[in-house]
C-alpha positions in Angstrom: 0.2 0.1 0.3 1.5 3.7 -1.2 2.8 5.8 1.4 1.6 9.0 1.4 4.3 11.9 1.7 3.0 13.3 4.3 3.3 10.0 6.5 7.4 9.6 5.1 7.6 13.3 6.2 6.4 12.5 9.5 8.8 9.7 9.6 11.5 11.2 8.8 11.1 14.3 11.2 10.8 11.3 14.0 13.7 9.7 12.9 15.9 13.4 12.9 14.2 14.1 16.4 15.5 10.8 18.0 18.9 11.7 16.0 19.5 15.0 17.5 18.0 13.2 20.9 20.6 10.8 21.2 23.7 13.5 19.7 22.8 15.8 22.9 22.8 13.2 25.6 25.9 11.7 24.3 27.3 15.1 24.0 26.3 16.0 27.5 27.2 13.1 29.5 30.7 13.3 28.0 30.6 16.5 29.1 29.4 15.9 32.5 32.6 12.9 32.2 35.0 15.5 30.7 34.1 18.0 34.0 34.4 15.3 36.2 38.1 14.1 34.9 39.2 17.9 35.0 38.3 18.3 39.1 40.3 14.5 39.5 43.0 16.1 37.8 43.4 18.8 39.8 42.8 16.8 42.8 45.8 15.1 41.5 43.9 12.2 41.6 45.5 11.0 38.3 44.8 7.4 37.8 41.1 8.2 38.2 41.1 11.5 35.7 42.7 9.3 33.5 40.0 6.9 33.8 37.4 10.1 33.3 39.0 11.7 30.6 39.0 7.8 28.4 35.0 7.8 29.1 34.3 11.1 28.1 36.3 9.8 24.8 33.9 6.9 24.4 31.3 9.3 24.1 33.0 12.1 22.0 36.0 10.7 20.6 37.1 13.5 18.9 37.3 15.8 21.8 40.0 17.8 21.8 39.7 19.2 25.5 39.5 15.9 26.9 42.3 14.6 24.3 44.7 17.1 25.6 43.2 16.4 29.0 44.6 12.6 28.8 47.9 14.0 27.4 48.8 15.9 30.5 47.5 13.0 32.9 49.0 10.0 30.9 52.6 12.6 30.5 52.5 13.0 34.4 52.0 9.3 35.1 54.9 8.4 32.1 52.2 6.9 29.9 52.3 8.8 27.2 52.9 5.3 24.5 49.2 5.0 25.9 47.7 9.1 24.3 49.1 7.1 20.4 45.5 5.0 19.6 43.2 7.6 20.9 45.2 10.5 18.9 45.0 7.6 15.5 40.9 7.6 16.6 40.7 11.2 16.7 42.9 12.5 13.5 40.9 8.9 11.8 37.7 11.4 12.4 38.5 14.8 12.3 41.8 14.6 9.6 41.9 18.6 9.8 42.1 18.9 12.8 45.8 20.8 13.7 45.5 20.7 17.1 45.5 16.8 16.9 48.6 16.3 15.0 50.6 18.8 17.2 49.6 16.5 20.2 51.0 13.6 18.1 54.2 15.2 17.6 54.3 16.3 21.0 53.8 12.6 21.8 56.6 10.9 19.9 58.9 13.7 20.8 58.3 13.2 24.7 58.8 9.3 24.1 62.3 9.5 22.3 61.4 8.4 18.8 62.9 11.0 16.3 62.3 9.0 13.5 58.3 8.0 14.4 58.3 11.8 15.0 59.6 12.8 11.5 57.3 10.0 9.9 54.0 11.7 11.8 55.6 15.1 10.6 56.0 13.7 6.8 52.3 12.1 7.0 50.7 15.3 8.0 52.8 17.4 5.9 51.5 15.0 2.4 47.7 15.1 3.6 47.8 18.8 3.9 50.5 19.6 1.0 49.7 23.7 1.5 49.5 24.4 5.4 52.5 26.2 6.8 51.3 24.5 9.9 53.0 21.0 9.8 56.2 22.4 9.1 55.9 25.4 12.1 55.1 22.8 14.5 57.9 20.3 13.7 60.7 23.6 13.3 59.5 24.5 16.7 59.9 21.4 18.3 63.7 20.5 17.0 64.8 24.3 18.1 63.2 23.6 22.0 65.3 20.5 21.5 68.8 21.9 20.2 68.7 20.1 16.7 68.8 23.9 14.4 70.6 21.9 11.4 67.8 19.9 11.6 65.1 22.9 12.6 66.9 25.0 9.2 66.4 21.7 7.1 62.9 21.6 7.7 62.3 25.6 7.2 64.0 25.3 3.9 62.0 22.8 2.7 59.1 24.5 3.9 60.1 27.9 1.8 60.8 26.0 -1.7 57.2 23.3 -0.8 54.7 26.6 0.0 56.9 29.1 -2.3 57.3 31.7 0.3 58.8 32.3 3.8 56.4 34.1 4.8 54.6 32.9 8.1 57.9 31.1 9.6 59.8 34.4 11.1 58.7 33.3 14.7 60.8 30.5 14.5 63.6 31.7 12.2 63.9 34.3 14.9 64.3 31.5 17.7 66.5 29.3 14.8 69.1 32.5 13.9 69.0 33.7 18.0 70.2 29.8 18.5 73.0 30.0 15.7 74.1 33.4 17.5 72.9 34.9 14.5 72.0 38.0 16.0 71.7 40.9 13.5 69.5 37.7 11.6 67.6 37.2 14.3 66.6 41.0 15.4 65.4 41.2 11.7 62.9 37.9 11.9 61.7 39.0 15.7 61.2 42.4 14.3 58.7 41.1 11.4 57.3 38.3 13.8 56.2 41.1 16.1 55.3 43.8 13.7 52.3 40.9 12.8 52.0 39.7 16.1 52.6 42.2 18.9 51.8 39.7 21.8 55.2 38.0 21.0 57.8 40.6 22.3 58.4 39.0 25.8 59.4 36.1 24.0 61.4 38.3 21.4 63.2 40.1 24.2 63.8 36.5 26.2 65.8 35.9 22.6 67.4 38.6 22.0 68.8 39.7 25.6 71.6 37.3 25.3 73.1 39.3 22.3 77.3 39.8 22.7 78.0 43.3 23.1 80.4 43.3 20.1 76.6 42.9 18.2 74.0 44.6 20.4 74.2 48.0 17.8 73.5 46.1 15.1 70.5 44.7 17.1 69.2 48.1 18.4 69.5 49.7 14.7 67.3 47.0 13.4 64.4 47.1 15.7 65.1 51.3 15.3 64.2 50.8 11.9 60.7 49.7 12.9 58.2 52.5 13.2 55.5 49.9 14.9 55.0 50.1 18.2 55.5 46.3 18.7 59.7 46.0 17.8 60.1 49.4 19.4 58.6 47.6 22.7 61.1 44.7 21.8 64.0 47.4 21.7 62.8 49.2 24.8 62.6 45.7 27.0 66.1 44.3 25.4 67.8 48.1 26.5 66.8 48.2 29.4 68.1 44.4 30.0 71.1 45.4 28.6 71.3 48.3 31.3 70.9 51.3 29.1 67.5 52.5 30.3 67.8 56.1 28.7 67.8 54.2 25.1 65.0 52.3 26.2 62.7 55.1 26.8 64.0 56.9 23.4 62.8 53.9 21.8 59.5 53.9 22.9 59.2 58.2 23.3 60.6 58.5 19.3 57.4 57.5 18.2 55.4 60.4 17.4 51.8 59.7 17.9 51.1 58.7 21.1 47.6 56.9 21.1 46.0 54.4 23.7 48.3 51.3 22.9 51.4 53.7 22.9 50.6 55.4 26.3 50.0 51.9 28.2 53.4 50.8 26.5 55.1 53.8 28.1 53.3 53.1 31.6 54.2 49.3 31.3 58.2 50.7 30.5 57.9 52.7 33.5 56.9 49.9 35.9 59.8 48.3 34.4 62.3 51.2 35.2 61.1 51.2 38.8 61.9 47.6 38.7 65.3 48.2 38.1 66.1 51.2 39.8 66.2 53.4 36.8 64.4 56.1 38.6 64.9 58.9 36.7 63.8 57.3 33.3 60.8 55.8 34.9 59.8 59.3 36.0 60.6 60.7 32.6 58.4 57.9 31.2 55.7 58.9 33.6 55.9 62.5 33.1 54.7 61.7 29.5 52.2 59.5 30.0 50.4 62.4 32.4 51.2 64.9 29.7 49.0 62.9 27.4 46.1 61.4 29.5 46.6 63.7 33.0 46.0 62.0 36.5 47.1 63.1 40.1 48.1 59.5 40.6 50.4 59.4 37.6 51.7 63.0 39.0 52.9 61.6 42.1 54.0 58.7 41.3 56.7 60.6 39.2 57.7 62.9 41.8 58.2 60.0 44.1 60.2 58.6 41.3 62.2 61.9 41.1 63.0 61.8 44.8 64.0 58.1 44.2 66.5 59.5 41.8 68.0 62.7 43.6 65.9 65.1 41.6 64.1 66.5 44.3 63.4 70.3 42.3 61.6 67.9 40.2 59.9 66.4 42.6 58.7 69.4 44.0 57.1 70.8 40.8 55.5 67.5 40.2 53.9 66.7 43.8 52.7 70.5 43.0 51.0 69.2 39.3 49.3 66.5 41.2 47.8 68.2 44.3 46.1 70.3 41.2 44.9 67.7 40.2 43.6 65.8 42.8 40.5 65.0 43.0 39.9 62.8 46.0 41.4 63.4 49.4 43.7 60.1 48.9 45.2 61.4 46.0 45.7 64.8 47.7 47.1 63.8 50.7 49.7 61.0 48.4 50.6 64.0 46.4 51.4 66.4 49.7 53.3 63.8 51.2 55.6 63.4 48.2 55.8 67.7 48.3 56.7 67.8 51.9 59.7 64.6 51.4 61.2 66.5 48.7 61.2 69.8 50.4 62.7 67.6 53.4 65.3 66.6 51.2 66.0 69.8 49.9 66.0 71.6 53.3 63.9 73.6 52.8 62.0 73.0 56.1 60.2 76.8 56.3 58.5 76.2 53.1 57.7 73.0 54.2 56.3 74.2 57.0 54.3 76.9 55.6 52.8 74.2 53.1 51.4 72.2 55.6 49.8 75.0 57.4 48.2 76.2 54.8 46.6 72.9 53.8 46.9 71.3 57.8 42.6 72.3 58.0 41.6 70.1 54.4 43.4 67.1 55.3 41.8 64.0 57.2 42.5 63.9 60.8 44.3 60.7 60.5 46.9 61.6 58.3 48.3 64.5 60.4 50.3 63.0 62.5 52.3 61.0 59.0 52.4 64.7 57.6 54.0 66.1 61.4 56.7 63.3 60.9 57.4 64.4 57.3 58.1 68.7 58.6 59.8 66.5 61.4 62.2 65.0 58.6 62.3 68.8 56.9 63.5 70.0 60.0 66.1 67.5 60.6 67.7 68.1 57.1 67.7 72.0 57.5 69.5 71.4 61.0 67.3 71.9 63.9 66.7 68.7 65.6 65.1 70.1 68.8 62.3 71.8 66.2 62.0 68.1 65.0 61.5 66.6 68.1 59.0 69.3 69.1 57.1 68.2 66.2 57.0 64.7 67.1 56.0 65.2 70.2 52.8 67.6 69.5 51.8 65.5 65.9 50.3 62.7 67.8 49.8 59.4 66.4 52.3 56.1 66.5 55.8 58.2 66.2 57.7 56.9 62.7 59.8 54.5 63.6 62.4 55.1 60.8 62.3 59.5 61.9 62.9 58.0 65.5 65.1 56.2 64.1 68.1 58.8 62.5 67.1 60.9 65.6 68.8 57.9 67.8 71.4 57.9 65.2 72.2 61.5 65.4 72.2 61.4 69.5 74.8 58.6 69.4 72.1 56.5 70.7 73.6 53.4 68.2 71.2 50.9 70.1 67.9 52.2 69.4 69.0 53.4 65.7 70.1 49.5 65.5 66.5 48.5 66.4 64.6 51.0 64.5 65.6 51.8 61.0 66.0 47.8 60.5 62.4 48.4 59.4 63.1 51.5 56.9 61.5 50.6 53.2 63.3 53.9 51.8 66.2 54.0 49.7 69.2 56.1 50.1 73.1 56.1 50.5 72.9 57.8 54.0 70.6 54.6 54.6 72.7 52.2 53.6 75.8 53.7 55.5 73.8 53.5 58.6 72.9 50.1 58.3 76.2 49.2 57.0 77.3 50.6 60.2 75.4 49.8 62.6 75.2 46.0 61.2 79.1 46.0 61.7 79.8 47.1 65.2 78.0 46.1 68.3 78.8 49.4 70.1 75.8 50.6 71.7 76.4 54.6 72.2 79.1 56.4 69.6 78.5 60.4 69.8 81.2 61.5 67.6 79.1 58.8 64.7 76.0 60.5 65.7 77.7 64.3 64.7 78.9 62.8 62.1 75.5 61.3 60.5 73.9 64.7 61.6 76.6 66.8 59.9 75.8 64.7 56.6 72.0 65.0 57.1 72.1 68.6 57.0 74.5 68.7 53.4 77.9 69.9 55.3 80.0 67.1 53.5 83.2 68.7 54.4 82.4 68.5 58.4 80.9 65.1 58.0 84.0 63.9 56.2 86.0 65.1 58.8 83.9 63.9 61.8 83.4 60.8 60.0 87.3 60.5 59.9 87.9 61.5 64.1 84.8 58.5 64.6 86.9 55.6 63.3 89.0 55.9 66.4 86.0 55.4 68.5 84.4 52.1 66.5 87.6 50.0 66.2 85.4 47.5 64.5 83.6 49.5 62.0 86.6 51.8 61.5 87.2 51.1 57.8 83.5 51.8 56.9 84.3 55.0 58.8 87.1 55.8 56.8 85.9 54.6 53.4 82.8 57.0 54.0 85.3 60.1 54.7 87.1 59.5 51.8 83.7 59.6 49.2 82.9 62.5 50.8 86.4 63.7 49.9 86.2 62.9 46.7 83.1 63.6 45.6 84.3 67.4 46.4 87.5 66.6 44.3 89.7 66.4 47.4 92.0 63.8 46.1 94.6 65.2 48.4 93.0 64.2 51.7 91.4 61.4 50.2 94.5 59.5 49.2 95.9 59.0 52.8 92.8 57.8 53.9 92.4 54.6 50.9 96.1 54.2 51.3 95.1 53.8 55.2 92.2 50.9 54.8 94.4 49.0 51.9 97.2 48.8 54.5 95.7 48.8 57.9 92.8 46.7 57.0 93.0 44.5 53.9 90.5 41.9 54.2 87.7 44.3 54.8 84.9 44.8 52.3 86.1 48.6 51.7 89.5 47.3 50.8 88.6 46.2 46.9 87.2 49.7 46.9 89.8 52.1 48.6 92.7 50.1 46.8 90.6 50.8 42.7 90.1 54.5 44.6 93.4 55.0 45.4 94.9 53.9 42.3 92.1 56.5 40.1 93.3 59.6 42.3 96.9 59.0 41.8 96.1 57.9 37.7 94.2 62.0 37.9 97.3 63.6 40.0 99.5 61.9 37.4 97.2 63.3 34.3 96.8 66.9 36.5 100.7 66.7 36.5 101.6 65.8 33.1 99.1 68.7 31.8 101.7 71.3 34.1 104.5 70.3 32.3 105.2 71.9 28.7 105.7 69.4 25.3 109.1 69.1 24.4 110.3 69.6 21.0 
């Protein structure tokens, strides 16, 4: 009996619905097994996770997440060979899925089977005759294994088979760096990063080992690009090479400052801060501030200026930060940097006027900390008594660092040793103080305190004399105090007074940490004297 079209259509619809229900049910089961496997893997229950991943693959043999999960687990269990049949099944079902082919190469490589690895590459290449992916994946593995000649052969073959070398810049860059072809590697990295900016960190890592004779060629190659990516690489390697100023110029010279460029400036500033290139970080932050404003940026630039020894510049930047502050917190941060800068300059009266004018607008809980900063300004000005008055009247918890310095100026080394050990600041004076306090076990030495107070007041001539005198009172730190005096005299171009001190350290304290510095500085001073003497002798005919 003939079947009507309506009945045939209904049968097909029921079949389709049944098939879809079955597929959805299978997919849901596979997804549930996968989630359970992932949880077991994260709980470090590897055998159970492997079983759950296999269960997921039973329902869905070409599930990429499950295959990759099983690859991870089997690698940790030392059972990578068990993954190969799973990959064969997945590849048979989805022969165009590069991820399965790449996993196959990784697995064979992990098993230490170069012949089968190469055979898998050849099979992939033949089945995908116009795709660069097989060459790229195989070459990367060879480079990672140090087989640079084999990797070069694969890349050359890719160029011959595909008719182009485009798309292999990353691999060529790595290969050339591995072979010490630094300028050519920089060319490849320049092209790779121009097309793929996310590779900048890989490029920096690869090019940082460039030896000194080849660095200018690398710089020239990257500087030739006007794109942000290669310039970020240049900035990064210049930082690593100890040339932060050159790195900043590479970014500053880009011209237009769009969002990506400004973000690169901020990132560079952070990295410059990490290596202590404070004034370079300041310049990057100032450039960013000029483009987008922001009190926080100006405060941070001011703080970096102060850390880099530019107290006057820190004052100007702090004033800009105060003007642009929109919250109590940002204003307080700017004012704190401003007071620290004025303190460093010894402009205590100006700092006191500034704080008096702003005191009423400051939250009650931060006023004591501002008074501590003002106290430090008076210390730098030389008025320790006034500093003590401010601390006593300021309320709040006294700043341990300020208290530690006051104790040191009194010659109370025991208290200074306890309080200055927690300081978060960085300065040459603090390094000297901590070195002294660690070297000696003496608890009281007023002559040492007087020397440090003279140094705080900016009276380097008096400080040099007093450090030399104090060296006789602390036998366990004599060479350090003599070196402090000699450094100050050298900085003042008083070689005639510095040389006997350096000589004394070399001859009397040859095993101390200051002896190598003393020997070097002694030789430098003698050389300067010799050059000066030669300059006064008329040339012979």
